[in-house]
N, C-alpha and C positions, 0 to 999 in steps of 0.2 A: 504494500500500500504506500510505503514511503516513496518508492520510485515513481509512482503515479503522481503524487503531489510534487515531487522534484521536477518531473517533466512539465507539469502544469505551471509551476513557478518559472521555469526556464522559458516557457512560451510567453508568459506575461512580461518577463524582463526583456525578452527579445522584441516584443511588441513596443515596448517603450523606447527601444533603440532605433526604431523606424527602418527595419530591413525591407526586403522585397515583399510586397503585399501578398502575393500568391503563396510564397513559402511560409509566411507567417500564418495565413489562414489555414494552411494544411497542418502545420504544427499544432495550432490550437484545436483543430478538429480531432487530431490523433489523441491529444491530451484529454479532451473531454470524453472521447470514446473509451479510453482506458479507465478513466474515473467512473464512468457509467457501468462498464463491465465489472469492475471491482465491486461497486456498490450492489449490483444485481447479485453477484456471486455471494456476497456477504449476507444478503437478506433471503436467499433461497434456501428452503429446507433441503436436507440431503435427499437424493433420489431414492435410495434404498437404505432405510434406517437399519442399523445393526439389530440383530435379534438375540 
């Protein structure tokens, strides 16, 4: 989870530095997707609970 937040913060810092708009948008999209995937996995119940 820490790597997701790190990637997100890197995307924010990069945005403040005014790089190429297309690459910035792509980096932000990837960071948000990773954060969303991690959040979904965290809140999903296990598929096959142990018996």
